[in-house]
N, C-alpha and C positions, 0 to 999 in steps of 0.2 A: 583562568577560564573567564568566559565572557557571561555576563547577564542582561536582561533587557529591562529598563526602567519606561513605566507605562504610568502614563498621567490620564486616568480614565474619566469618564462623563463627558466624552465630547461627541458629538455628532458628526459623521461620517459621510459623504458623498463623491460618487463618481463611476469610473470603470473600471473594471479588473478582467484581465484575462487569465483564465487559469494554466498553468504550467502543464509539460507533460506527466503522464501518469507514473509514478514512480513503481507500482506494482506490477507496470505492463515492462517497462524499459528493462527493468533487471532480467526479465526471463528473454527479451528480444537481444540484450547485449551478448548474452551466454549463448545465444544460437548462432553468432557470427564465427564462432568456432568450428560450424560443421562444414564450411566451405574454404577452399584455398583462394577463392574470387572474393573481389572487394565487394561490400556491403554498406551502404549508404543508410544513416538512421537520422530522422528529422524530429524536431520536437523532444529533445533530450534535456531533461529538467536539470538544471545546476545546483545540484544537492549532494549532501556529504556521502551518502550512501550510494549514489549513481558513479560519483568520483573515484572513490575507493574501486570500486568494481571494474572501472575504465583503467584504472592503475593497476590491479591486477593482471587484467589481460595484457597490457603494455609488457608486464615483468614476464609474462608466458611468451612473449614474442609477437602478439599481435601488433600490425602497424596501425597506430592511432593517428588520425590526422582532423584536427578540429577545422571544419571548414566555415562554421559561423560561429554565433554565440550557444547556438541550440543545435547544430549539425554536426556529425562526425563522419568519417570514412573509416572502414576497419579491414584489415586484410591481414587473415591466419594463414598466411601461405609458409611461414618458418616458424613453426612452435616450437618452444624449448621446454621438453616433458621435463627437464632435469629440476625445472623450478619446483615443481608439483613436489618434492620430496627434500626440499631445502627449509632450513630455520626459518629464511625468510617468508616462505610462503605459508608455514605454518601461522606465523604472527600476522601476517595480511591477511589471512582468510578468516581467521579467528574472530576478527573484527566485523565481520559483516555475514548477516545471516543469508543473504541472498547469492552469495559465494558458492553455496550448495549446487546452483542450478549450472556450474560450469561440468559438473560430473558426468551427467548424461550426453553432452554433445562430446567431451572427450573421449568417453566409454566407447562410443558409436565409431567415430572416426580413427582413433589412435589404439584402442583396443583395453585402455586403462583410465581410470580417473580416481584421484585422491581430493581428501579434503579434511581440514582439520575441523574439529567441534566447535560450529559457528556459533557467532553471538547474535546480537540485536536486541531488541525490546525485552527488559525484565517483565514480561506480562503474563507468565505461568508456562507450564510446559508446552514445547515445540516441537515434538517427537518427529524423527526420520525415518522410521519405520518402515511408511509407505512408499518412499524412495528407493530405498534399498531393496526392499522386497519385490518391486517391480523390476529391477535391474537382475535379481536374480532368476525371477520368472524368465527373462529375455535370455538367460543362459550364463549370466556373469559369477563369477566366485567372489565373495565377500570377505574380507577380512579387519580386524578392528584392533589397533594398538591402543591398550586400556592404559598404558603408562602415559603415552603423548596425548591421549585423545583424538587419535588420527584413523579416519575411516578409509576404505579402498576397495575398489571393484577393477576385477581385470577379465578378460574374454578375448580370444583368439578371433571367435565369430560371435554375434547376436542372432538369435532366430525368432521369428515372430511366434507369438501365442497369444491366448485368452485369458484376460486376467480381469480380476474384480477387486477394485480398490478397497482397503477396509477402511478410508474416509476419501471425502472427495476435497482432497488436499489440493490446492492450486500451485502452490510451488512442487508437488509431487507429480502432479498431473504434467506438468509444464516438462520435468526433468525426464520421466519415463516417454515423453510424446518425444522428445528431441533424440533419445536413446533408439527408439524404436523407427524413426524416418529411415536409417540406415541399414537396418536390420535384416536379414534374409527371410523373405515369405511376409504374411500377414499378421498384424498385432490387432486385437480388440482391446479396449481401456474401457471397462464398465464401471458406472459410479465416478465417471471423470468428472473434474470440476468444469463448468463451463461459464465460468466469467468473462465479461468482455475482453478481458486482457488475455486469457487461454483462446477466444475467438482470434485475437489479433494475432496471436504466435502461430496460430494453424495457417491463418491467411498468410503470413510471412513465406512460413516454411513451404507452401504449396506455391508461392510466387518464384521460389528458389529449387521447385522441381519436385518436392516430396508429393505424396498421394494420400491425401488425408481426407476422409468422408465423416459427416455426422456433426460437422462443425456448428456449434452452438447447443448441443444435446450433450446428455451424461454417457451416451457411447459412440465411442472414437474408434474408428477402421482406420489403420495405418498399414498400407502396402509399400513395404520397404524397398528401397531404389540404391542404384549402386553409388550416385555422388549426387553433390546438390551444388548450383550454381550461385552467384551474387545476386543481390537483387538492391532496391530502396525501398524504405519503410518510415512512415510516419505515426508516430507515437500518438494515442488518444490523449485528451483533455482528461486531468485527473479529477476523477469523481469525489475522492476524499476532499480535496482541496474545494471543489464546486461546494460542497456540503458546508466547508468550515466557512468559506464567505459568505454563505446564507448566515450562519450563524453570527458573524460578526456584523451584519446588517441588523437582524433583528435584535440581538443585545445591545446594540447602541442606539436602537430607533433610527436607523439610517436608510435612507435612497441609494438604491445600488444596483449598475448593471453589470451580469457577468457575461462576458462575451464567448461564444462559439464553445458551446458546453457538451454539445455532441446529444441530443437530447434522447436521442433511440437509444444510447448506452447506459442511462441513468436508471435504469430499472425501479424500484421501489423508491426510490429515494425521493422524488416530488410527493407521493402520495404521504410516505411517513411524515414528511414535514409540514402537509397540509393537516394531516391528523393533530398536529401540534397548535392548529389554528395560525399558521403561518401564511401571508397572502404573498403571492408572485404571480408573473405573466409570462408567457412563451412568446417572444417576440422574435420569431424566426430561430436562428438557433441559439438565441439568447434568453437568460432569464434576469427578468427586472423584477426587483423588490422595493415595492413601496415604503416609505416612512410609516410605521404603524406603531402606536402608542400603546396596543395591547394584543394579545393573542392569546385563544383561549382551546386548551385542551379537548379534545373531542373525547366523550364515554362511547363505550360501545352500545349498539340500540337497545341492550337490556337494561342499560344503566349503570354498567359496572366498570372500574376503572381500567383505561388505557393501559395496554402493555406492548412495549417496543420492544422486540427480542431479534437478535440476530441469527442468520442461517446462510447455510450455502447458496451460493445464487442459484435461482433468482430471488432467494431471500433478501432481506436487508443487510449490507455489509457490518461485520462487527468494528470496521475501522470508524464508524460514524457514530458509534454509540456516545462516546465520551461527548462528544458535540451536542447530540439530542438530551445526554444529561444536562449540560450547562445551559443551554437554550430553554429546559423547562425550569430551572431556578427562577424565571422571571415571567412565566406563562402564567394565565389563569387556570386552575385546577390541578389534579395529581395525577401522576404517571408513574408507572412501575416499570424500569428500565431491569432487563435480564440478559445479561452478559453470558452467553451458553458455552463460549468455545475457549475463552482464556480466563485462569482464576484470580489473576492478581489486578485485572485491568481495572477494576472500579475503586481500587485502592487509594486513588488520587482524590475521592471526596472529602477527606480529611481538611484538605485544604479550602474547598468551597464551604464546607461548613465554618471554618474560620473566619470566611468572609463574609457570612450571614445567611448563608442559603440552608434553607430547609431538606435535608437530604437524611433518610434511614437507610443506613447498610443494613439490609436484611441477613447478608450471608456473602460470601466471596463472588457470586453470581448475580444478586439481586438489589437494586436500590429502589427506595420508593421517593420520590421528588415532590415536594408541594410549593407550587408555584407561588411567588411574592406578587405576581400582578405588576409588578414595578412602584408598590406601595412602599416597599424597602429597598432601598439602593444597596447593593453588595457594597461590602468596606474594602477598602486597599489592604493589602498584606503582603509579607515577602516570604517566597515559597519556590520549591525546586521543582523542575521537570522530569517526571518519572521515566516519561516515553515519549514517543513521537504525538501520538493523538490526544494524549491526557496534556501535552504541553502546549499544544495548540489551544485544547478547551480552556486551559488557565488562562493563557494569554487573551481569550474572548473575553474570559470572566472580568480580567482586569481592564481591557478595554471600557468596561461598562462599569466598573465598580468608582465609589467615590473616593478621591485621593490618588497617592502615586504606588504602584506597587512595583516589586521587584521579581523577577523571575530567574532563577539561576539554573546552571546546568543547560543553557539554551542548545548546546550541540545537537541535545535530542530533537529541538525542533528544525534546526538547520539541517538534520538527517532526511526531513521529508518535504521542507517546504522551502522554495528558492527565493532568496532576498527578502525576507518576510517584512522585514522592517522599512524598507525601502517602498515598497508596494504598499503597505498601510499609511505611510505617510503621504503616499501620492494621492490619497482620499481623505486626509485631513487628521491622521492619528496622531496622538503625541507619545512618540516612543523612540528610544534611543539605544544603542548597543553600548555597553559599558565594559571595562575590565574590572 
């Protein structure tokens, strides 16, 4: 198992182009199963989770052709449904949470979809009820093999219906949406997730011949069609990676330009970073971050301590709360981080405390951070990455720390960040991958 060795305390400088969005591309890849025609996808990030899903599609019989470093063509005209009931699929699918989203397209097109209990980050409960309740509402029969942790849905035909989701689940919305596009009649999904990545999926499906209205709202209306055709789709830049590069710049007090960020799809991210006192400029579609010796957290107008909390879109994404927490350790002032959606995501703060950060873990969902204002530098240490976002947060902390840090279990970081050490080296970071 590989580790990162990071010599911290160095200023960085240069230009970074963000990778394609992990959370979008996992949905988009599953949508290729909806048509026998060729689908071309551009700006696909070369990361472990995406490569695992592409492998699963290949095992399913999808013809996969790599056109360039980040572009692929897919053609699902000869699907091997027997793979779904094989021991190989139970192994492959259980290693990737995103594999759950193959169920909706398979159910819509072939009348059945199976999935082993999926893996992913150990950040708390991530239930699948929303997905399967949606399939059942469309007329599918559900079954669960408790011994094998294996889920299945089957239907001779799906019928449009009105449904109110019990939570605005992004993957749940995507899965139900992909099953409804080929259903007979009209489906309405209320309390649908409306993240830019869901909007992108809707745009792709419409370009394939689907009939989806209400895109960008939490009420989607889908009029079923008989079949979908091929298309070409380009994945948005990854907003979580963009926030991560902002964290790299401010924690190392460096000047950095982030290229082609798709400003209109960043939502509240710029405003939250500004509330932390971070300066940056919009230059065309780029973000320019100047070298900053200090940044001060804003209080609320009544003088009370700022709270940064996650919420479904258009609220602040939970995937950036770990980054915000690390940034706050060297800010001037105090902030309360409230992680509402996952009860285990803040447990990495013990590593930051070991590095000298002033963090009080109030409960599994809340942490108070008292910033050092760079008066006391974080200390290097040896640590282990528990999940993707905590892993990149610890890497950012190590880049700012005094001394040499070791981060183990970096496969977690590789799951979500493409070629991260080479890109950091390109702007002057002292980092190497070691066995």
